[in-house]
FIDREN-698850 format. One record per residue (C-alpha): residue number from 1; residue in one letter; chain; x, y, z. Coordinates in nm, 2 decimals, m for minus. Layout:
residues N
- seq / type / mol / px / py / pz
- NUM / a / A / X / Y / Z;
...
This chain:
residues 467
- seq / type / mol / px / py / pz
- 1 / m / A / 0.36 / 1.87 / m0.45;
- 2 / n / A / 0.34 / 1.92 / m0.08;
- 3 / r / A / 0.64 / 2.04 / 0.13;
- 4 / f / A / 0.71 / 1.69 / 0.26;
- 5 / s / A / 0.75 / 1.55 / m0.09;
- 6 / k / A / 0.97 / 1.85 / m0.19;
- 7 / h / A / 1.20 / 1.79 / 0.11;
- 8 / l / A / 1.24 / 1.43 / 0.01;
- 9 / i / A / 1.34 / 1.51 / m0.34;
- 10 / v / A / 1.57 / 1.80 / m0.25;
- 11 / g / A / 1.75 / 1.61 / 0.03;
- 12 / l / A / 1.78 / 1.27 / m0.13;
- 13 / t / A / 2.11 / 1.29 / m0.32;
- 14 / a / A / 2.32 / 1.45 / m0.04;
- 15 / a / A / 2.17 / 1.26 / 0.24;
- 16 / f / A / 2.19 / 0.92 / 0.07;
- 17 / a / A / 2.57 / 0.95 / 0.03;
- 18 / a / A / 2.61 / 0.99 / 0.40;
- 19 / h / A / 2.37 / 0.73 / 0.54;
- 20 / t / A / 2.64 / 0.47 / 0.62;
- 21 / l / A / 2.82 / 0.70 / 0.86;
- 22 / a / A / 2.78 / 0.63 / 1.23;
- 23 / t / A / 2.54 / 0.86 / 1.42;
- 24 / a / A / 2.78 / 1.10 / 1.60;
- 25 / e / A / 2.53 / 1.26 / 1.83;
- 26 / a / A / 2.17 / 1.24 / 1.94;
- 27 / l / A / 1.89 / 1.31 / 1.69;
- 28 / k / A / 1.69 / 1.60 / 1.83;
- 29 / v / A / 1.33 / 1.60 / 1.73;
- 30 / s / A / 1.15 / 1.93 / 1.75;
- 31 / l / A / 0.77 / 1.91 / 1.79;
- 32 / n / A / 0.64 / 2.23 / 1.63;
- 33 / p / A / 0.26 / 2.25 / 1.65;
- 34 / d / A / 0.25 / 2.41 / 1.31;
- 35 / d / A / 0.41 / 2.10 / 1.16;
- 36 / f / A / 0.11 / 1.88 / 1.23;
- 37 / r / A / m0.14 / 1.83 / 0.95;
- 38 / p / A / m0.45 / 1.60 / 0.91;
- 39 / a / A / m0.36 / 1.23 / 0.89;
- 40 / e / A / m0.48 / 1.07 / 0.57;
- 41 / r / A / m0.65 / 0.75 / 0.70;
- 42 / y / A / m0.64 / 0.55 / 0.38;
- 43 / i / A / m0.27 / 0.51 / 0.33;
- 44 / n / A / m0.30 / 0.17 / 0.51;
- 45 / t / A / m0.53 / m0.01 / 0.27;
- 46 / y / A / m0.47 / m0.36 / 0.12;
- 47 / n / A / m0.53 / m0.53 / m0.21;
- 48 / s / A / m0.71 / m0.87 / m0.18;
- 49 / n / A / m0.73 / m1.10 / m0.49;
- 50 / l / A / m0.85 / m1.41 / m0.31;
- 51 / t / A / m0.92 / m1.63 / m0.62;
- 52 / l / A / m0.68 / m1.91 / m0.53;
- 53 / p / A / m0.76 / m1.93 / m0.16;
- 54 / t / A / m1.13 / m1.92 / m0.23;
- 55 / l / A / m1.09 / m2.19 / m0.49;
- 56 / f / A / m0.87 / m2.43 / m0.30;
- 57 / v / A / m0.90 / m2.38 / 0.08;
- 58 / d / A / m1.22 / m2.19 / 0.14;
- 59 / l / A / m1.02 / m1.89 / 0.27;
- 60 / g / A / m1.22 / m1.61 / 0.12;
- 61 / y / A / m1.40 / m1.29 / 0.21;
- 62 / g / A / m1.63 / m1.46 / 0.46;
- 63 / s / A / m1.36 / m1.64 / 0.65;
- 64 / d / A / m1.27 / m1.57 / 1.01;
- 65 / v / A / m0.91 / m1.57 / 0.91;
- 66 / l / A / m0.95 / m1.27 / 0.68;
- 67 / r / A / m1.18 / m1.09 / 0.93;
- 68 / e / A / m0.93 / m1.13 / 1.21;
- 69 / a / A / m0.63 / m1.03 / 0.99;
- 70 / t / A / m0.78 / m0.71 / 0.86;
- 71 / a / A / m0.87 / m0.62 / 1.22;
- 72 / e / A / m0.53 / m0.69 / 1.35;
- 73 / l / A / m0.36 / m0.50 / 1.07;
- 74 / n / A / m0.60 / m0.21 / 1.13;
- 75 / a / A / m0.66 / m0.21 / 0.75;
- 76 / t / A / m0.85 / 0.10 / 0.65;
- 77 / g / A / m0.96 / m0.03 / 0.31;
- 78 / l / A / m0.98 / m0.35 / 0.11;
- 79 / r / A / m0.95 / m0.36 / m0.27;
- 80 / f / A / m1.18 / m0.60 / m0.46;
- 81 / p / A / m1.17 / m0.81 / m0.67;
- 82 / g / A / m0.79 / m0.76 / m0.68;
- 83 / g / A / m0.55 / m0.68 / m0.95;
- 84 / t / A / m0.58 / m0.75 / m1.32;
- 85 / i / A / m0.84 / m1.02 / m1.25;
- 86 / s / A / m1.08 / m0.73 / m1.20;
- 87 / n / A / m1.09 / m0.68 / m1.58;
- 88 / n / A / m1.26 / m1.01 / m1.61;
- 89 / y / A / m1.48 / m1.02 / m1.30;
- 90 / l / A / m1.86 / m1.06 / m1.37;
- 91 / w / A / m2.02 / m0.93 / m1.06;
- 92 / e / A / m2.37 / m1.06 / m1.15;
- 93 / k / A / m2.23 / m1.41 / m1.18;
- 94 / d / A / m1.98 / m1.35 / m0.89;
- 95 / s / A / m1.73 / m1.52 / m1.11;
- 96 / f / A / m1.51 / m1.46 / m1.41;
- 97 / e / A / m1.49 / m1.46 / m1.79;
- 98 / t / A / m1.18 / m1.62 / m1.94;
- 99 / q / A / m0.91 / m1.41 / m2.09;
- 100 / a / A / m0.80 / m1.49 / m2.44;
- 101 / d / A / m0.47 / m1.30 / m2.45;
- 102 / d / A / m0.30 / m1.26 / m2.12;
- 103 / k / A / m0.02 / m1.01 / m2.13;
- 104 / t / A / 0.08 / m1.08 / m1.77;
- 105 / k / A / 0.11 / m1.46 / m1.84;
- 106 / w / A / m0.05 / m1.57 / m1.52;
- 107 / a / A / m0.41 / m1.45 / m1.49;
- 108 / a / A / m0.57 / m1.65 / m1.77;
- 109 / r / A / m0.51 / m1.99 / m1.62;
- 110 / v / A / m0.63 / m1.88 / m1.27;
- 111 / l / A / m0.95 / m1.74 / m1.42;
- 112 / k / A / m1.01 / m2.05 / m1.62;
- 113 / m / A / m0.98 / m2.27 / m1.32;
- 114 / f / A / m1.21 / m2.05 / m1.11;
- 115 / k / A / m1.48 / m2.03 / m1.38;
- 116 / e / A / m1.47 / m2.41 / m1.43;
- 117 / s / A / m1.50 / m2.47 / m1.06;
- 118 / g / A / m1.84 / m2.31 / m1.03;
- 119 / k / A / m1.75 / m2.13 / m0.71;
- 120 / k / A / m1.84 / m1.78 / m0.62;
- 121 / l / A / m1.60 / m1.50 / m0.52;
- 122 / n / A / m1.85 / m1.37 / m0.26;
- 123 / m / A / m1.88 / m1.00 / m0.33;
- 124 / e / A / m2.14 / m0.98 / m0.05;
- 125 / a / A / m1.90 / m1.11 / 0.21;
- 126 / w / A / m1.64 / m0.85 / 0.10;
- 127 / v / A / m1.90 / m0.57 / 0.15;
- 128 / k / A / m2.00 / m0.70 / 0.49;
- 129 / l / A / m1.64 / m0.75 / 0.59;
- 130 / c / A / m1.56 / m0.38 / 0.51;
- 131 / e / A / m1.86 / m0.27 / 0.71;
- 132 / t / A / m1.76 / m0.49 / 1.01;
- 133 / n / A / m1.40 / m0.38 / 1.02;
- 134 / n / A / m1.46 / m0.01 / 0.93;
- 135 / m / A / m1.27 / m0.03 / 0.59;
- 136 / i / A / m1.36 / 0.16 / 0.28;
- 137 / p / A / m1.47 / m0.08 / 0.00;
- 138 / m / A / m1.24 / m0.01 / m0.30;
- 139 / y / A / m1.38 / m0.15 / m0.62;
- 140 / s / A / m1.20 / m0.21 / m0.95;
- 141 / l / A / m1.46 / m0.21 / m1.23;
- 142 / n / A / m1.46 / m0.44 / m1.53;
- 143 / i / A / m1.50 / m0.16 / m1.79;
- 144 / y / A / m1.50 / m0.41 / m2.08;
- 145 / h / A / m1.81 / m0.60 / m1.98;
- 146 / e / A / m2.02 / m0.36 / m1.77;
- 147 / t / A / m2.28 / m0.13 / m1.92;
- 148 / p / A / m2.42 / 0.19 / m1.77;
- 149 / e / A / m2.72 / m0.01 / m1.66;
- 150 / s / A / m2.53 / m0.30 / m1.50;
- 151 / t / A / m2.31 / m0.05 / m1.32;
- 152 / v / A / m2.61 / 0.12 / m1.16;
- 153 / r / A / m2.73 / m0.23 / m1.06;
- 154 / l / A / m2.39 / m0.30 / m0.91;
- 155 / l / A / m2.42 / 0.02 / m0.69;
- 156 / d / A / m2.77 / m0.07 / m0.59;
- 157 / t / A / m2.66 / m0.43 / m0.50;
- 158 / i / A / m2.38 / m0.32 / m0.29;
- 159 / k / A / m2.62 / m0.09 / m0.10;
- 160 / s / A / m2.85 / m0.38 / m0.05;
- 161 / y / A / m2.56 / m0.56 / 0.12;
- 162 / g / A / m2.52 / m0.28 / 0.36;
- 163 / g / A / m2.23 / m0.10 / 0.20;
- 164 / e / A / m2.17 / 0.20 / m0.02;
- 165 / l / A / m1.90 / 0.26 / m0.28;
- 166 / k / A / m1.72 / 0.59 / m0.27;
- 167 / h / A / m1.40 / 0.49 / m0.46;
- 168 / i / A / m1.41 / 0.31 / m0.80;
- 169 / e / A / m1.11 / 0.23 / m1.02;
- 170 / l / A / m1.19 / 0.22 / m1.39;
- 171 / g / A / m1.01 / m0.10 / m1.46;
- 172 / t / A / m0.67 / m0.23 / m1.35;
- 173 / e / A / m0.35 / m0.19 / m1.56;
- 174 / v / A / m0.57 / m0.16 / m1.87;
- 175 / y / A / m0.27 / m0.05 / m2.08;
- 176 / w / A / m0.17 / m0.42 / m2.08;
- 177 / d / A / m0.52 / m0.57 / m2.13;
- 178 / p / A / m0.56 / m0.69 / m2.49;
- 179 / r / A / m0.89 / m0.50 / m2.53;
- 180 / s / A / m0.71 / m0.17 / m2.48;
- 181 / h / A / m0.34 / m0.27 / m2.51;
- 182 / n / A / m0.14 / 0.05 / m2.58;
- 183 / d / A / m0.47 / 0.21 / m2.70;
- 184 / v / A / m0.57 / 0.49 / m2.47;
- 185 / e / A / m0.86 / 0.60 / m2.70;
- 186 / a / A / m1.02 / 0.26 / m2.66;
- 187 / y / A / m0.98 / 0.29 / m2.28;
- 188 / i / A / m1.14 / 0.64 / m2.28;
- 189 / n / A / m1.43 / 0.52 / m2.49;
- 190 / y / A / m1.49 / 0.23 / m2.26;
- 191 / c / A / m1.49 / 0.45 / m1.95;
- 192 / k / A / m1.69 / 0.76 / m2.05;
- 193 / p / A / m2.04 / 0.61 / m2.06;
- 194 / l / A / m1.98 / 0.42 / m1.73;
- 195 / a / A / m1.84 / 0.73 / m1.56;
- 196 / a / A / m2.14 / 0.93 / m1.68;
- 197 / a / A / m2.38 / 0.67 / m1.53;
- 198 / i / A / m2.20 / 0.67 / m1.20;
- 199 / r / A / m2.20 / 1.05 / m1.19;
- 200 / a / A / m2.57 / 1.06 / m1.25;
- 201 / y / A / m2.63 / 0.80 / m0.98;
- 202 / d / A / m2.41 / 0.96 / m0.71;
- 203 / p / A / m2.18 / 1.25 / m0.80;
- 204 / t / A / m1.99 / 1.21 / m0.47;
- 205 / i / A / m1.84 / 0.87 / m0.59;
- 206 / q / A / m1.47 / 0.92 / m0.67;
- 207 / l / A / m1.34 / 0.77 / m1.00;
- 208 / g / A / m0.98 / 0.67 / m1.06;
- 209 / a / A / m0.84 / 0.65 / m1.41;
- 210 / n / A / m0.55 / 0.41 / m1.50;
- 211 / f / A / m0.24 / 0.61 / m1.60;
- 212 / g / A / 0.05 / 0.42 / m1.75;
- 213 / p / A / 0.38 / 0.34 / m1.57;
- 214 / f / A / 0.69 / 0.55 / m1.62;
- 215 / n / A / 1.02 / 0.47 / m1.78;
- 216 / k / A / 0.89 / 0.16 / m1.96;
- 217 / p / A / 0.94 / 0.05 / m2.32;
- 218 / g / A / 0.58 / 0.14 / m2.40;
- 219 / k / A / 0.66 / 0.51 / m2.34;
- 220 / y / A / 0.33 / 0.56 / m2.16;
- 221 / e / A / 0.42 / 0.91 / m2.05;
- 222 / t / A / 0.35 / 1.04 / m2.41;
- 223 / k / A / 0.15 / 0.76 / m2.57;
- 224 / w / A / m0.10 / 0.71 / m2.30;
- 225 / n / A / m0.09 / 0.96 / m2.01;
- 226 / k / A / m0.07 / 1.27 / m2.22;
- 227 / a / A / m0.41 / 1.20 / m2.39;
- 228 / l / A / m0.57 / 1.08 / m2.07;
- 229 / a / A / m0.47 / 1.39 / m1.88;
- 230 / k / A / m0.69 / 1.60 / m2.11;
- 231 / e / A / m1.01 / 1.41 / m2.01;
- 232 / d / A / m1.24 / 1.51 / m1.72;
- 233 / f / A / m1.44 / 1.19 / m1.65;
- 234 / y / A / m1.24 / 1.09 / m1.35;
- 235 / d / A / m1.13 / 1.24 / m1.01;
- 236 / a / A / m0.80 / 1.07 / m0.93;
- 237 / i / A / m0.49 / 0.94 / m1.11;
- 238 / v / A / m0.42 / 0.57 / m1.05;
- 239 / h / A / m0.06 / 0.43 / m1.05;
- 240 / h / A / 0.11 / 0.12 / m0.93;
- 241 / d / A / 0.46 / 0.11 / m0.81;
- 242 / y / A / 0.69 / m0.20 / m0.76;
- 243 / y / A / 1.04 / m0.15 / m0.63;
- 244 / g / A / 1.27 / m0.28 / m0.91;
- 245 / g / A / 0.97 / m0.33 / m1.14;
- 246 / q / A / 0.69 / m0.59 / m1.12;
- 247 / g / A / 0.90 / m0.87 / m1.28;
- 248 / i / A / 0.62 / m1.00 / m1.50;
- 249 / a / A / 0.61 / m1.06 / m1.87;
- 250 / v / A / 0.52 / m0.70 / m1.96;
- 251 / d / A / 0.74 / m0.54 / m1.69;
- 252 / a / A / 1.08 / m0.72 / m1.65;
- 253 / g / A / 1.21 / m0.64 / m1.31;
- 254 / i / A / 1.55 / m0.64 / m1.14;
- 255 / d / A / 1.68 / m0.76 / m0.80;
- 256 / k / A / 1.80 / m0.51 / m0.53;
- 257 / k / A / 2.11 / m0.51 / m0.32;
- 258 / l / A / 2.10 / m0.50 / 0.06;
- 259 / d / A / 2.18 / m0.13 / 0.07;
- 260 / e / A / 1.90 / m0.05 / m0.17;
- 261 / v / A / 1.65 / m0.25 / 0.03;
- 262 / l / A / 1.74 / m0.08 / 0.35;
- 263 / y / A / 1.73 / 0.27 / 0.19;
- 264 / p / A / 1.45 / 0.29 / m0.07;
- 265 / d / A / 1.41 / 0.66 / 0.00;
- 266 / g / A / 1.25 / 0.84 / m0.29;
- 267 / f / A / 1.08 / 0.53 / m0.43;
- 268 / m / A / 0.73 / 0.65 / m0.37;
- 269 / t / A / 0.81 / 1.02 / m0.38;
- 270 / h / A / 0.96 / 0.99 / m0.73;
- 271 / l / A / 0.63 / 0.85 / m0.85;
- 272 / v / A / 0.45 / 1.16 / m0.72;
- 273 / e / A / 0.70 / 1.38 / m0.89;
- 274 / l / A / 0.67 / 1.20 / m1.22;
- 275 / s / A / 0.29 / 1.20 / m1.20;
- 276 / h / A / 0.29 / 1.58 / m1.15;
- 277 / k / A / 0.53 / 1.63 / m1.44;
- 278 / h / A / 0.38 / 1.39 / m1.70;
- 279 / d / A / 0.01 / 1.34 / m1.59;
- 280 / r / A / m0.14 / 1.64 / m1.41;
- 281 / d / A / m0.09 / 1.80 / m1.08;
- 282 / d / A / m0.45 / 1.91 / m1.00;
- 283 / m / A / m0.58 / 1.57 / m0.88;
- 284 / p / A / m0.50 / 1.33 / m0.60;
- 285 / l / A / m0.29 / 1.02 / m0.67;
- 286 / w / A / m0.42 / 0.67 / m0.58;
- 287 / i / A / m0.13 / 0.42 / m0.55;
- 288 / t / A / m0.35 / 0.11 / m0.54;
- 289 / e / A / m0.06 / m0.14 / m0.56;
- 290 / w / A / 0.28 / m0.12 / m0.41;
- 291 / n / A / 0.55 / m0.36 / m0.30;
- 292 / m / A / 0.89 / m0.49 / m0.40;
- 293 / g / A / 0.89 / m0.66 / m0.74;
- 294 / t / A / 0.90 / m1.03 / m0.78;
- 295 / k / A / 1.27 / m1.05 / m0.85;
- 296 / g / A / 1.35 / m0.85 / m0.54;
- 297 / l / A / 1.11 / m1.06 / m0.33;
- 298 / a / A / 1.27 / m1.38 / m0.46;
- 299 / t / A / 1.58 / m1.27 / m0.27;
- 300 / w / A / 1.44 / m1.07 / 0.02;
- 301 / k / A / 1.10 / m1.22 / 0.11;
- 302 / g / A / 1.09 / m1.32 / 0.48;
- 303 / t / A / 1.42 / m1.14 / 0.57;
- 304 / g / A / 1.48 / m0.87 / 0.82;
- 305 / a / A / 1.58 / m0.64 / 0.54;
- 306 / q / A / 1.23 / m0.67 / 0.39;
- 307 / l / A / 1.09 / m0.55 / 0.72;
- 308 / l / A / 1.31 / m0.24 / 0.73;
- 309 / f / A / 1.22 / m0.18 / 0.36;
- 310 / i / A / 0.85 / m0.19 / 0.44;
- 311 / a / A / 0.89 / 0.04 / 0.74;
- 312 / a / A / 1.09 / 0.29 / 0.54;
- 313 / v / A / 0.83 / 0.30 / 0.26;
- 314 / m / A / 0.54 / 0.33 / 0.52;
- 315 / h / A / 0.73 / 0.64 / 0.66;
- 316 / e / A / 0.76 / 0.78 / 0.31;
- 317 / n / A / 0.39 / 0.71 / 0.24;
- 318 / i / A / 0.31 / 0.94 / 0.53;
- 319 / c / A / 0.53 / 1.20 / 0.37;
- 320 / i / A / 0.35 / 1.19 / 0.04;
- 321 / s / A / 0.00 / 1.14 / 0.18;
- 322 / d / A / m0.11 / 1.50 / 0.10;
- 323 / d / A / m0.06 / 1.41 / m0.27;
- 324 / a / A / m0.15 / 1.04 / m0.25;
- 325 / p / A / m0.43 / 1.00 / 0.01;
- 326 / i / A / m0.50 / 0.63 / m0.09;
- 327 / i / A / m0.21 / 0.39 / m0.08;
- 328 / t / A / m0.26 / 0.01 / m0.11;
- 329 / y / A / m0.02 / m0.26 / m0.01;
- 330 / h / A / m0.01 / m0.55 / m0.25;
- 331 / q / A / m0.13 / m0.78 / m0.11;
- 332 / i / A / m0.29 / m0.92 / 0.21;
- 333 / y / A / m0.28 / m1.29 / 0.12;
- 334 / q / A / m0.03 / m1.47 / m0.10;
- 335 / e / A / 0.29 / m1.67 / m0.08;
- 336 / l / A / 0.52 / m1.42 / m0.24;
- 337 / f / A / 0.36 / m1.07 / m0.20;
- 338 / g / A / 0.13 / m1.15 / 0.09;
- 339 / t / A / 0.14 / m1.12 / 0.47;
- 340 / f / A / 0.01 / m1.47 / 0.53;
- 341 / e / A / m0.08 / m1.79 / 0.34;
- 342 / y / A / m0.23 / m2.13 / 0.38;
- 343 / n / A / 0.03 / m2.41 / 0.44;
- 344 / k / A / m0.08 / m2.71 / 0.24;
- 345 / e / A / 0.14 / m2.95 / 0.44;
- 346 / s / A / 0.04 / m2.85 / 0.79;
- 347 / g / A / m0.31 / m2.74 / 0.70;
- 348 / e / A / m0.25 / m2.42 / 0.90;
- 349 / i / A / m0.21 / m2.05 / 0.83;
- 350 / n / A / 0.15 / m1.92 / 0.80;
- 351 / y / A / 0.18 / m1.56 / 0.91;
- 352 / f / A / 0.50 / m1.41 / 0.77;
- 353 / a / A / 0.72 / m1.16 / 0.96;
- 354 / t / A / 0.58 / m0.88 / 0.74;
- 355 / y / A / 0.24 / m0.94 / 0.90;
- 356 / y / A / 0.38 / m0.85 / 1.24;
- 357 / l / A / 0.56 / m0.54 / 1.11;
- 358 / l / A / 0.25 / m0.42 / 0.93;
- 359 / k / A / 0.05 / m0.49 / 1.25;
- 360 / l / A / 0.28 / m0.26 / 1.44;
- 361 / f / A / 0.24 / 0.02 / 1.18;
- 362 / g / A / m0.13 / m0.03 / 1.17;
- 363 / n / A / m0.16 / 0.01 / 1.54;
- 364 / f / A / 0.05 / 0.33 / 1.51;
- 365 / w / A / m0.17 / 0.48 / 1.23;
- 366 / a / A / m0.50 / 0.37 / 1.37;
- 367 / d / A / m0.71 / 0.66 / 1.49;
- 368 / a / A / m0.44 / 0.91 / 1.41;
- 369 / e / A / m0.59 / 1.26 / 1.39;
- 370 / t / A / m0.28 / 1.47 / 1.28;
- 371 / v / A / 0.07 / 1.38 / 1.18;
- 372 / a / A / 0.41 / 1.55 / 1.17;
- 373 / i / A / 0.75 / 1.46 / 1.01;
- 374 / p / A / 0.99 / 1.65 / 1.24;
- 375 / n / A / 1.31 / 1.77 / 1.07;
- 376 / e / A / 1.18 / 1.61 / 0.75;
- 377 / a / A / 1.45 / 1.74 / 0.52;
- 378 / a / A / 1.73 / 1.59 / 0.73;
- 379 / q / A / 1.56 / 1.25 / 0.74;
- 380 / v / A / 1.59 / 1.17 / 0.37;
- 381 / g / A / 1.84 / 0.89 / 0.33;
- 382 / a / A / 1.94 / 0.93 / 0.69;
- 383 / p / A / 1.98 / 0.62 / 0.92;
- 384 / q / A / 1.69 / 0.72 / 1.14;
- 385 / l / A / 1.33 / 0.80 / 1.03;
- 386 / v / A / 1.08 / 0.96 / 1.27;
- 387 / s / A / 0.71 / 1.04 / 1.23;
- 388 / i / A / 0.47 / 1.14 / 1.51;
- 389 / v / A / 0.09 / 1.13 / 1.53;
- 390 / r / A / m0.16 / 1.29 / 1.76;
- 391 / k / A / m0.45 / 1.08 / 1.88;
- 392 / a / A / m0.74 / 1.17 / 2.11;
- 393 / d / A / m0.56 / 1.04 / 2.41;
- 394 / s / A / m0.19 / 1.01 / 2.31;
- 395 / h / A / 0.10 / 1.11 / 2.10;
- 396 / e / A / 0.27 / 0.82 / 1.92;
- 397 / a / A / 0.61 / 0.80 / 1.73;
- 398 / f / A / 0.71 / 0.56 / 1.46;
- 399 / i / A / 1.08 / 0.53 / 1.45;
- 400 / v / A / 1.30 / 0.33 / 1.21;
- 401 / n / A / 1.67 / 0.29 / 1.28;
- 402 / r / A / 1.85 / 0.14 / 0.98;
- 403 / d / A / 2.20 / 0.19 / 1.12;
- 404 / a / A / 2.43 / m0.08 / 1.24;
- 405 / k / A / 2.46 / 0.12 / 1.57;
- 406 / e / A / 2.21 / 0.22 / 1.83;
- 407 / a / A / 2.07 / 0.57 / 1.80;
- 408 / t / A / 1.96 / 0.82 / 2.06;
- 409 / i / A / 1.64 / 1.01 / 1.97;
- 410 / k / A / 1.56 / 1.32 / 2.18;
- 411 / l / A / 1.19 / 1.42 / 2.20;
- 412 / e / A / 1.27 / 1.73 / 2.40;
- 413 / q / A / 0.92 / 1.87 / 2.44;
- 414 / l / A / 0.81 / 1.54 / 2.58;
- 415 / a / A / 1.09 / 1.51 / 2.84;
- 416 / g / A / 0.98 / 1.37 / 3.17;
- 417 / k / A / 0.67 / 1.20 / 3.04;
- 418 / r / A / 0.62 / 0.82 / 3.07;
- 419 / g / A / 0.52 / 0.59 / 2.80;
- 420 / t / A / 0.56 / 0.25 / 2.64;
- 421 / i / A / 0.76 / 0.13 / 2.34;
- 422 / e / A / 0.71 / m0.16 / 2.11;
- 423 / l / A / 1.04 / m0.27 / 1.94;
- 424 / i / A / 1.11 / m0.51 / 1.65;
- 425 / t / A / 1.49 / m0.54 / 1.67;
- 426 / l / A / 1.69 / m0.74 / 1.41;
- 427 / t / A / 2.03 / m0.88 / 1.43;
- 428 / e / A / 2.28 / m0.83 / 1.14;
- 429 / e / A / 2.24 / m1.20 / 1.05;
- 430 / q / A / 1.86 / m1.16 / 1.02;
- 431 / l / A / 1.89 / m0.89 / 0.76;
- 432 / t / A / 1.97 / m1.16 / 0.50;
- 433 / g / A / 1.84 / m1.46 / 0.69;
- 434 / q / A / 1.48 / m1.59 / 0.72;
- 435 / m / A / 1.27 / m1.45 / 1.00;
- 436 / p / A / 1.05 / m1.68 / 1.20;
- 437 / r / A / 0.69 / m1.73 / 1.09;
- 438 / n / A / 0.39 / m1.73 / 1.33;
- 439 / t / A / 0.59 / m1.54 / 1.59;
- 440 / e / A / 0.50 / m1.20 / 1.74;
- 441 / l / A / 0.81 / m0.99 / 1.68;
- 442 / a / A / 0.75 / m0.68 / 1.89;
- 443 / e / A / 0.87 / m0.65 / 2.25;
- 444 / e / A / 0.69 / m0.41 / 2.47;
- 445 / l / A / 0.88 / m0.21 / 2.74;
- 446 / s / A / 0.79 / 0.07 / 2.98;
- 447 / i / A / 0.97 / 0.41 / 2.95;
- 448 / y / A / 1.01 / 0.64 / 3.24;
- 449 / d / A / 1.12 / 0.94 / 3.03;
- 450 / v / A / 1.04 / 0.94 / 2.66;
- 451 / g / A / 1.24 / 1.26 / 2.62;
- 452 / t / A / 1.55 / 1.05 / 2.55;
- 453 / l / A / 1.51 / 0.72 / 2.36;
- 454 / v / A / 1.79 / 0.48 / 2.28;
- 455 / i / A / 1.68 / 0.28 / 1.97;
- 456 / p / A / 1.89 / m0.04 / 1.90;
- 457 / a / A / 2.05 / m0.10 / 1.56;
- 458 / y / A / 1.82 / m0.23 / 1.29;
- 459 / t / A / 1.50 / m0.16 / 1.48;
- 460 / v / A / 1.14 / m0.05 / 1.41;
- 461 / a / A / 0.97 / 0.11 / 1.71;
- 462 / r / A / 0.63 / 0.24 / 1.81;
- 463 / v / A / 0.64 / 0.48 / 2.11;
- 464 / i / A / 0.31 / 0.55 / 2.29;
- 465 / i / A / 0.30 / 0.86 / 2.51;
- 466 / p / A / m0.04 / 0.91 / 2.69;
- 467 / n / A / m0.16 / 1.27 / 2.70;
């Protein structure tokens, strides 16, 4: 576990108890050159799953809407075909096989509709979109249907489209799929011949294996992960993490209170800690789905509190990125989880407030070369979060003020320098109320001295300081 993750775990309990106290004095941020480390580009990737928009509104991988959205969000990767639907995707037909026993209680009817429609998911458009917008193509393989030979044909086909796969997940949440439900040996047997074929084709392709979730009734730590950890056919550990639990049939979730939404500190770090303890600690972790669970989103979707939740988790994702170099937001399009959706009544696209918050973060993270978390131990559970990146022509700071009072941030080594700041500032009423859709939230201001910044209450900010 890297030092950022350790600081988060060590400081969590004490700092969390004090976070509601008013900030008594300015937060002094020290920029020590030794604190900067390489920025992991792929912590700003997105899950796609465009079955329904492809089926009903022709808003798929070849659409201008998706191309523009992934560009505006500065997405660095796009996962295909999506979530558990991947386990039934037939790439040679560019469609799906139906699912007889659906443990999630939603996928089967969607796949049945798609198959009967005769439409294609358009894998080629996904590959070309990734190439156009400089995103890594992240592929989740249907381990149940594909053979070593068809998998090699898949890799050749993607090359013929102008792309190249370097990251492949061996199935999605396979511990809940009926063909390997709670049967890790079955999963291993499905994977090994496919992994061997991929290794022979291109040994630089990274393979991620599905490890089971923690603290669930299935006791995956011992019944699944322990056996899988002994295998060597993969290069990365894959986990999903939903704040409060997914809230689906096989993972009953819980709602979250306002304080828990504003202060999710430790949410992602705890996953890293559990993976190192119960899985193995010699491989990178890919978190290829994360968000709030469905029960939490039923309460907090579209609120200002949701924006502060996402901003806090994005900050934590930077902290754990040494251990988890691939982190994927679930998902780019969808009414509940997504950043935008098609409005059936108006016939137009609705961009949620989350879209504009993630756009601000994407602009901050784009082209980052190195990153530092100043005073990282003191930030855990504290009202203010600060991370700083170096780019070729600038320094940038990402600041989250979760306090009910304004905060003064002192970047002392940058005193006297000019810059600009983009602010998304929320009122107390907006924390629990609905934010406007299709509205740019960030306000841009000039700063004559970035050495002392006054950040309003309930604000997410991006500060740009030209070199």
